[in-house]
C-alpha positions in Angstrom: 2.6 194.1 61.2 1.5 194.8 57.6 0.3 191.8 55.7 2.3 190.8 52.4 0.2 190.8 49.4 1.0 189.0 46.3 1.3 190.0 42.6 -0.6 188.7 39.8 2.6 186.4 39.0 2.1 184.9 42.5 -1.7 184.3 42.2 -1.3 182.2 39.1 1.4 180.1 40.7 -0.5 179.6 43.6 -3.6 178.5 41.8 -1.3 176.0 39.8 0.1 174.7 42.9 -3.3 174.1 44.4 -4.7 172.6 41.4 -1.5 170.3 41.1 -1.7 169.2 44.6 -5.6 168.3 44.4 -5.0 166.3 41.2 -2.2 164.5 42.8 -4.3 163.4 45.9 -7.4 162.5 43.5 -5.0 160.7 41.1 -6.2 157.0 40.2 -4.7 155.2 37.0 -7.8 153.9 36.0 -9.7 157.3 36.0 -7.0 159.2 34.5 -7.0 156.8 31.6 -10.7 156.9 30.8 -11.9 160.3 32.3 -8.9 162.5 32.5 -7.8 164.6 35.3 -10.4 166.2 37.7 -11.9 169.4 36.5 -11.7 172.2 39.2 -12.0 175.8 37.2 -9.5 178.3 38.1 -12.0 180.8 39.6 -12.9 178.1 42.2 -9.2 177.6 43.0 -8.6 181.3 43.3 -11.6 181.7 45.6 -10.4 179.0 47.8 -7.2 180.9 48.0 -8.5 184.5 48.4 -7.3 185.0 52.1 -3.6 183.6 51.4 -3.5 185.7 48.1 -4.3 188.8 50.2 -1.7 188.2 52.9 -3.7 186.4 55.4 -2.0 183.9 57.9 -2.4 180.5 56.1 -1.7 177.4 57.9 -1.1 173.8 57.2 -4.6 173.1 58.3 -5.9 175.8 56.0 -4.1 174.2 53.1 -5.4 170.8 53.7 -8.9 172.1 54.1 -8.6 173.9 50.9 -7.5 170.7 48.9 -10.5 169.0 50.7 -12.9 171.7 49.5 -11.6 171.5 45.9 -11.9 167.7 46.0 -15.4 168.0 46.9 -16.1 170.5 44.0 -14.3 167.9 41.6 -17.0 165.4 42.9 -19.6 167.9 41.9 -18.3 168.3 38.5 -17.8 164.8 37.7 -21.4 164.1 38.8 -22.9 166.8 37.0 -21.0 166.3 33.4 -22.9 163.0 33.0 -25.9 163.3 30.6 -28.6 160.7 30.4 -27.4 159.0 27.3 -23.6 158.7 28.7 -24.5 157.3 32.1 -24.8 153.7 31.0 -21.4 154.0 28.9 -18.3 152.5 30.5 -16.8 156.3 30.7 -19.9 157.6 32.1 -20.1 155.0 35.0 -16.4 155.7 35.4 -17.0 159.3 35.7 -19.9 158.5 38.3 -17.5 156.5 40.3 -14.7 159.1 39.9 -16.9 161.8 41.6 -18.0 159.4 44.3 -14.1 158.6 44.9 -13.1 162.4 45.0 -15.8 162.9 47.5 -14.2 160.1 49.8 -10.9 161.8 49.3 -12.4 165.1 50.8 -13.8 163.0 53.8 -10.4 161.4 54.2 -8.4 164.3 54.4 -10.7 166.4 57.0 -11.1 163.3 59.2 -7.1 163.0 59.2 -6.8 166.7 60.3 -10.0 166.1 62.7 -11.9 169.1 61.3 -15.3 167.8 62.1 -16.9 171.3 62.2 -15.8 171.9 58.5 -17.2 168.3 57.7 -20.3 169.3 59.1 -20.5 172.8 57.2 -19.6 171.1 54.0 -22.1 168.5 54.5 -24.9 171.1 54.7 -23.5 173.1 51.7 -23.9 169.9 49.8 -27.5 169.5 51.0 -28.2 173.2 50.2 -26.8 173.1 46.7 -28.6 169.8 45.8 -31.8 171.2 46.8 -31.3 174.2 44.4 -30.4 172.0 41.6 -33.6 169.9 42.0 -35.6 173.0 42.3 -34.1 173.7 38.4 -36.2 170.8 37.4 -39.1 172.0 39.4 -39.2 175.4 38.2 -42.8 175.7 36.4 -43.9 177.7 33.4 -44.5 181.2 34.5 -42.6 181.1 37.8 -40.3 184.2 38.5 -36.8 184.2 37.2 -35.3 185.9 40.2 -35.8 182.4 41.8 -33.5 180.8 39.6 -31.0 183.6 39.7 -30.9 183.5 43.3 -30.1 179.6 43.1 -26.8 180.4 41.3 -25.0 181.6 44.1 -25.6 178.7 46.2 -25.2 176.1 43.6 -21.8 177.7 42.5 -20.3 178.9 45.8 -21.7 176.7 48.5 -18.5 174.6 49.0 -16.2 177.6 48.8 -18.7 179.6 51.1 -18.4 176.8 53.7 -14.7 176.5 53.6 -14.2 180.3 53.9 -16.6 180.8 56.7 -15.5 177.7 58.7 -11.8 178.4 58.6 -12.4 182.1 59.7 -12.1 183.9 56.6 -15.7 185.0 56.2 -14.8 188.4 55.1 -13.8 187.1 51.9 -17.0 184.9 51.5 -18.7 187.5 49.4 -16.1 188.3 46.8 -15.9 184.5 46.1 -19.6 184.2 45.8 -20.2 187.2 43.5 -17.3 186.3 41.6 -18.3 182.6 41.1 -21.9 183.6 40.2 -20.8 186.1 37.7 -18.6 183.2 35.9 -21.6 181.0 35.9 -24.0 183.6 34.6 -21.3 184.5 31.9 -21.2 180.6 30.9 -24.9 180.6 30.7 -25.0 183.8 28.2 -22.4 182.2 26.0 -24.3 178.8 25.8 -27.5 180.6 25.0 -25.7 182.7 22.3 -24.3 179.6 20.8 -27.8 177.9 20.7 -27.1 175.5 23.3 -29.1 174.2 26.5 -28.4 173.7 30.0 -30.7 172.5 32.9 -30.5 176.1 34.1 -31.4 177.6 30.8 -34.3 175.3 30.2 -35.7 176.4 33.4 -35.0 180.0 32.9 -36.5 180.2 29.6 -39.8 178.8 31.3 -39.7 181.9 33.7 -42.6 184.5 33.6 -41.6 187.4 31.6 -39.3 185.3 29.3 -41.8 182.5 27.8 -38.9 181.1 25.7 -37.6 184.4 24.1 -33.9 184.2 24.1 -33.3 187.9 23.6 -35.0 188.6 26.7 -33.3 186.0 28.6 -29.7 187.0 27.4 -30.7 190.7 28.6 -31.8 189.4 32.1 -28.8 187.2 32.4 -26.3 189.7 31.4 -27.8 192.3 33.7 -27.5 189.9 36.7 -23.7 189.0 35.6 -23.1 192.7 35.6 -24.3 193.2 39.0 -22.3 190.2 40.5 -19.3 191.4 38.8 -19.9 195.0 40.2 -20.1 193.4 43.8 -16.8 191.3 43.0 -14.8 194.5 42.3 -16.4 196.3 45.5 -15.4 193.5 47.7 -11.8 193.0 46.3 -11.3 196.7 46.5 -11.8 196.5 50.1 -8.8 194.3 50.4 -6.4 196.3 48.7 -5.8 199.2 46.5 -8.6 199.3 43.7 -5.8 199.7 41.0 -3.7 197.2 42.3 -2.2 194.5 40.3 -3.5 191.7 42.4 -7.0 193.0 42.5 -6.9 193.5 38.8 -5.5 190.0 38.3 -8.2 188.4 40.5 -11.1 190.1 38.6 -9.4 188.9 35.5 -9.5 185.5 36.8 -13.3 185.7 37.1 -13.9 187.0 33.6 -15.7 190.0 34.6 -14.0 192.2 32.4 -15.0 190.4 29.3 -17.8 192.0 27.1 -21.0 190.5 27.5 -23.6 190.3 24.8 -27.1 191.4 25.5 -28.7 191.3 22.3 -27.3 187.7 21.5 -30.6 186.0 22.0 -32.7 185.2 18.9 -36.6 186.1 18.8 -38.7 182.8 18.6 
């Protein structure tokens, strides 16, 4: 039987429905008042839904597992959003507590459907993602930039990859991983262009061959972004017609069609 594939309108509807369901399950009056709705980027939601979007059989357990993985991602985002100065403020403390709360919801969902294998795989992914985040701080002056670029895939897609592989949708894992890596690298390029800094950029600018040169950093980051964007196109093309409306919509969600600046850095 031919699998039913969704169009771009259905894609956005499915993404919104998943986001609404996760937000509803994570809703807490105090957190909503002081920290707002949990932040789950659209590319992450689309990555979790790739099998459904391309017509795979999508059961109730898949839906609940995707919600749980989204809740875990929201927990990471909450914790990562706290700066040193904000950590002692009321809002900062509530944001940290919110991250812990979201993580607890994710465990509760998976425990209720008795998906112990996914709990184990997600727990392993949390460890791997945390290790790579720690290594950003350990990156020394002159260390190869390739190390940091390889960490991005794990940091951005670890949770989604664990979900897709454990639920039996491993053929979609590479597309999700490359798409999310391209998104993150695009965001880092924009931050660099705007004169901002992130933990990743601070480490990247210390790398060998860059040594603080923002123009060189921008060129390398954009080349890497384009590599992941190309791999996303290749992977999604394997799921359907390369010119198909859904494939184009998914590529658009990951932002791979945006014009990237490779000469935006300023010489220092």
